[in-house]
Steps between C-alpha positions, in 0.01 A plus 500: 500500500722302728638159408272342765202674347585381156532137624160530664349640183633209297379247753157668509478485123583126509231454768241670283599289198443184712165622644382605149568149375313333779219754557241315297606146592326280758813515719389836641122490461424575864750785516445653154333829607773579748777405251332701222506820699846428636641439153337810365622721785847356488533532120383867502720576801812349342434692178455826692820443700701415184361798315576730793850361523565578136366857533728560795806342340708547191283239328801269441461167333455316833217719606333464163528127539328516834217710346469243222481215760230689688308568183523136403359389837204731460450370139505145617239565764266673264574269211393189684201679657383632164533159341276350769247783475485471116421127539229581752356771283487268198316239701241737649441661163495185288208403285240415768379186326852366459592593858200310628569201278842450644432647846276208573817288525640687805440487869689787665570598862480865600667744737282797391127445506419787259742359244339158535157651456613665178626168360178329613286765332686470169474119502876498490518207751303185563533529877693619795715331761428590865779448757625629836585849382145553378334421827728650766315709758166418334194322640337213323216730398744758353673231298168363383387849392825561308453180309132567441587839361742346243225259391252787474738683265501194279120477499457871428729461197321181367809287563528144630541460877852512632701208626574598858796281597699444814753259663323349797643148533512483875822462698785727392315625196195675638507845345168615638542381860415709690220595458407164352523185712854383542512126424783247528653342189280224355786252560438539874146375460617216281762394762249496790189345347441148625333365191377613149147572617620737767756657260233578245281658761784711632613617153138597410475687829834673425396591148158620620662755729722623220218495242270703723775747593607555140151516352393748766774737383416449133801286409426239237842343431733357757853397409469169693546209552865413452493158335883474467613183676705550818843362419641665814744713303644761732741763371618787726497731193136429440349806658148498355393173331550260792282232341582254783301723732211557265447163327205282610682169510770288343233252402349580152177320579448695823582829326241425224223408742564799731536746217175375341304537832649842549416627152143360505434675825636836381281470193193487717574858589578596139875523569721325249803314621838493319717185465861598537774497395515290183734302421544471874759680710542232768830381352635844409789636710514856371258774601345628174416829677878568494651309212436263207441140588492164331314172545711228359291208626412260215149541361434130567557559872290814508210318326501229770527731796498887485251528216236267637314773689520741209381239246205394714382839609554667164243275340250753631480770227397752770842484665764770513860384497802714588817459294831518682812671372718187497659354182370150434835398342390184323241692296639854496837577658501858380164642622308482821183296490293823535607612153594181328307405181641144541339461843191718481413457131606144430493323838202661680278631217563228236609181670307539827211681327479735797244775426499668837648831593880525522642792699865575553670551832605862553695644210683727738701198626860493397470168321306692232621858546866401483448232245673512158170619346424766764153621598382629168590198284396263771153653505466457121635144519253406777201613302626338182548176695135488607500657837174669601593731782830673583541601863691822577451521878796637695591795278192626311708751298635210296157463352562798265812378325366146489166580333660768283728232361195288418325795333812559285534132421140497380576777259797321365312173453697321771205375703373147447141585421376141520643450847376838618148457361468151656608656829244780469228240434602307822488821702153583364359154561653475847297795623489629858 
């Protein structure tokens, strides 16, 4: 083997090691199939080249080292893949009753319909998340039939109806448009309404369009409205959150009224709204999709401003509230709100006496995935804190290590049974 060939082999082995490490992370979710086959082909190819080189040479130490490197790259690929497949196997073959008990705490996106159908059939999830990738090149009727089929599977297996969730805020977050009606951000209606009476009528008209559209497809949970106050925080590195473009208003009273009209109207079509993102992301500079973030604003200020819409609207026990992945530093500087016992357990459940449904923002986001706890321990922490539903939307494959960690924690007595049982009662009473 030439010197150039040996260098290429070493570089290829390094590339495989990197790909193997990232293959089952959300970084490469949309490219996973391509990368999987590429990694497999490359690792086998490198091993074959190194082996052939040894057979054709005097098998000196250097050539043996290259063969060892190629072997290591192949081992890394299969080692990581086997680890993932074992976790998946353990979940799919877990005690059915236990799997259903904890599966009711997960709403999961999907990239493969047959895989989603299997989880739905087993009762391994509480619901599914529908987004752009699930509706591409499909008519409204085809989408409706796909959702109806998932619900039919539940019914045939004597399981509770699914939560069918989506992100249809209007404006820049309109995951189902097209084919659903593309609407402007609610803030645009707020800015142009001449008085409160006209504003209410326009908001109800707006929500009626969304409610009808969503209900017609079979969607019963919409991740809207955004009740974070608009503090006009603009950060060039904020690629996805962009709360300043999505918030209803900077005025807490206006936000409360508009969100209330919106939610009441959606409810007429049996579509639940979701208040998001507690504790309010309007003041947060960082994008929690990409990195951890902190909210250092004093609690006294938040109570007088940012939390007013949440406090008012969360008085309704039939509300769903989404928890953001930001650290509320005055209460818990170490953990994001979405998995903080100090915030969820003590503030919301005990002090506020909130008995509605709490759902996390997507656990595929880097503020959780790259946190000190990591995905598995974060999932356990969230349930132990009193969270009802964990959202795993962008990369559905993360569901397997997440729930597997919960199943193992249950065996080890590391699950807060009181919190989990209270959560399960809330979910049962909420109904669909």
